[in-house]
C-alpha positions as CSV (number, residue, x, y, z in Angstrom):
1,X,134.8,58.9,85.9
2,X,132.6,56.2,84.3
3,X,129.7,57.4,82.3
4,X,126.5,54.9,82.4
5,X,125.0,54.0,79.3
6,X,121.5,55.6,79.1
7,X,118.8,53.1,78.0
8,X,116.0,54.4,75.4
9,X,113.3,53.7,78.4
10,X,115.4,56.0,80.7
11,X,115.9,58.7,77.9
12,X,112.1,58.5,77.6
13,X,111.5,58.9,81.1
14,X,114.0,62.1,81.5
15,X,112.7,63.7,78.4
16,X,109.3,63.2,79.9
17,X,110.1,64.7,83.3
18,X,111.9,67.7,81.4
19,X,108.8,68.6,79.6
20,X,106.5,68.4,82.5
21,X,108.9,70.8,84.4
22,X,108.6,73.4,81.4
23,X,104.7,73.1,81.5
24,X,104.7,74.5,85.1
25,X,107.4,77.2,84.5
26,X,105.7,80.6,84.3
27,X,106.1,82.6,81.4
28,X,108.4,85.3,81.3
29,X,107.2,87.7,78.7
30,X,107.4,91.6,79.6
31,X,105.2,92.6,82.5
32,X,103.2,95.1,79.9
33,X,101.9,92.1,78.0
34,X,100.2,90.6,80.9
35,X,98.3,93.5,82.6
36,X,94.5,92.1,82.8
37,X,93.5,96.1,83.1
38,X,94.8,97.0,79.7
39,X,91.5,96.8,78.0
40,X,89.6,98.6,75.4
41,X,85.8,98.9,74.7
42,X,84.7,99.2,71.0
43,X,82.7,102.4,71.1
44,X,81.2,102.2,67.5
45,X,79.1,99.6,65.5
46,X,82.4,97.8,64.3
47,X,86.1,98.2,64.0
48,X,88.7,96.3,62.0
49,X,91.6,94.3,63.3
50,X,94.4,95.1,60.4
51,X,97.2,92.8,59.8
52,X,99.9,95.9,60.5
53,X,99.2,99.4,62.1
54,X,98.2,100.8,58.8
55,X,94.6,101.3,57.6
56,X,96.0,99.9,54.1
57,X,97.1,96.7,55.0
58,X,95.1,93.5,55.3
59,X,91.7,93.5,57.4
60,X,91.9,90.1,59.4
61,X,88.3,90.6,61.1
62,X,86.1,92.9,63.1
63,X,85.2,93.6,66.6
64,X,81.8,95.1,67.3
65,X,80.0,97.5,69.8
66,X,80.9,96.9,73.5
67,X,83.2,94.2,72.7
68,X,86.0,94.0,75.3
69,X,89.7,93.9,73.9
70,X,93.0,93.1,75.7
71,X,95.7,95.6,74.5
72,X,99.1,94.3,74.4
73,X,101.0,97.2,73.4
74,X,100.4,100.7,72.1
75,X,102.3,101.6,68.7
76,X,102.8,105.1,67.3
77,X,102.2,104.2,63.5
78,X,104.5,105.7,60.8
79,X,101.8,105.0,58.6
80,X,99.6,107.4,60.2
81,X,96.6,108.6,60.4
82,X,98.7,112.1,60.8
83,X,95.8,113.4,63.4
84,X,95.8,110.3,65.5
85,X,98.6,107.7,64.7
86,X,98.1,105.6,68.1
87,X,97.2,101.9,67.4
88,X,96.6,99.1,69.8
89,X,98.4,95.9,69.3
90,X,95.5,93.3,70.3
91,X,95.1,89.4,69.7
92,X,95.8,88.6,66.1
93,X,96.6,92.2,64.7
94,X,96.1,95.9,65.4
95,X,93.0,98.2,66.0
96,X,93.4,102.1,65.5
97,X,92.5,103.9,68.8
98,X,89.8,105.7,67.3
99,X,86.1,104.7,68.2
100,X,87.6,102.5,71.2
101,X,87.6,103.5,75.1
102,X,90.3,102.6,77.3
103,X,88.6,100.9,80.3
104,X,89.3,99.2,83.6
105,X,87.2,96.9,86.0
106,X,87.1,98.1,89.4
107,X,84.6,96.7,92.0
108,X,83.8,98.9,94.9
109,X,82.6,98.7,98.3
110,X,78.9,99.7,98.9
111,X,77.1,102.5,100.8
112,X,74.0,101.3,102.5
113,X,72.4,104.6,103.4
114,X,73.1,107.1,100.5
115,X,71.8,110.6,100.9
116,X,68.4,110.5,99.3
117,X,68.9,113.8,97.8
118,X,71.7,112.2,95.8
119,X,75.3,111.0,96.0
120,X,77.3,111.2,92.9
121,X,79.2,108.4,91.8
122,X,80.9,107.0,88.4
123,X,80.7,103.7,86.4
124,X,83.9,101.8,87.5
125,X,83.7,98.9,84.9
126,X,83.5,98.8,81.2
127,X,79.6,99.0,81.1
128,X,76.5,98.3,83.2
129,X,73.2,97.4,82.2
130,X,70.5,99.4,83.8
131,X,67.3,98.1,85.0
132,X,63.8,99.4,85.8
133,X,63.1,98.0,89.1
134,X,59.5,96.0,89.4
135,X,57.6,95.1,92.4
136,X,56.2,91.9,90.5
137,X,57.7,90.3,87.4
138,X,61.1,90.7,86.0
139,X,63.0,93.9,85.8
140,X,63.0,95.8,82.6
141,X,66.3,96.6,80.9
142,X,66.5,100.3,80.2
143,X,69.9,101.2,78.7
144,X,73.6,100.9,79.4
145,X,76.0,102.9,81.5
146,X,79.6,103.3,80.3
147,X,82.8,103.5,82.2
148,X,83.6,107.0,83.7
149,X,80.0,108.2,83.1
150,X,78.7,110.2,86.5
151,X,75.2,109.2,87.9
152,X,73.2,110.3,91.0
153,X,72.8,107.6,93.6
154,X,69.3,107.9,95.4
155,X,69.0,104.6,97.3
156,X,69.9,101.0,97.6
157,X,67.5,98.0,96.7
158,X,67.9,94.3,96.4
159,X,68.6,93.5,93.0
160,X,67.3,90.3,91.0
161,X,70.3,88.4,91.9
162,X,70.0,89.1,95.8
163,X,72.9,91.6,95.7
164,X,72.6,95.5,96.6
165,X,71.7,97.6,93.6
166,X,71.9,101.5,93.6
167,X,68.7,103.3,92.5
168,X,69.8,106.2,90.1
169,X,67.7,109.2,88.9
170,X,67.2,109.9,85.4
171,X,66.3,113.7,85.6
172,X,65.4,113.7,81.7
173,X,62.8,110.9,81.7
174,X,62.1,111.4,85.5
175,X,62.4,107.8,86.1
176,X,64.4,105.8,88.7
177,X,66.4,102.8,87.4
178,X,68.9,100.5,89.2
179,X,72.3,99.2,88.6
180,X,74.8,96.8,90.7
181,X,76.2,98.9,93.4
182,X,79.8,97.2,92.8
183,X,79.7,99.0,89.5
184,X,79.8,102.4,90.8
185,X,82.3,104.3,92.6
186,X,81.1,106.9,95.0
187,X,82.9,110.3,94.3
188,X,84.3,111.7,97.5
189,X,83.7,115.2,98.5
190,X,87.4,116.0,98.2
191,X,87.2,115.2,94.6
192,X,84.7,118.0,94.1
193,X,86.5,120.7,96.1
194,X,88.4,123.3,94.0
195,X,92.1,122.9,93.8
196,X,92.8,126.5,94.6
197,X,91.3,128.8,96.9
198,X,92.4,131.7,94.4
């Protein structure tokens, strides 16, 4: 068996091809780290990101209200606090689970003719901005609706983006406002029936 002499030029070509092959190799991390639906929403003015899952460790930076943060892992910390030792490992550090809301992003099919008396639906995205529809001029923002909150759909209108938006009834203020229809999951009748007939 004869060994061929590898020239410097051939070596550099081979090394370049090898590195190119590595660039196209998929990341082989744990599946939990790559779940795009592991999100939290910051549910207060701000929370600190710590260097360790310990509120006495160094604060690295802040996250503010309604920011969405990817969660890479859940940690039960030996440093507590005792009443709730759950921390989230996030980009660059750890956030304590207090003042956060686990959320998902689920877009939904649109119903085109809801019962005018009202159809119960829940928000299926981290948050959605509601607007007062206007016949002329821009729609006016009202308030944000948050993940898993429920509201009554009373109709469908064309939104400012040309897509269907649901009209929702605010019984307290006695106004109708609108949100993108794909952000609302209609609650099925079976979900409202008793679990037991006893």
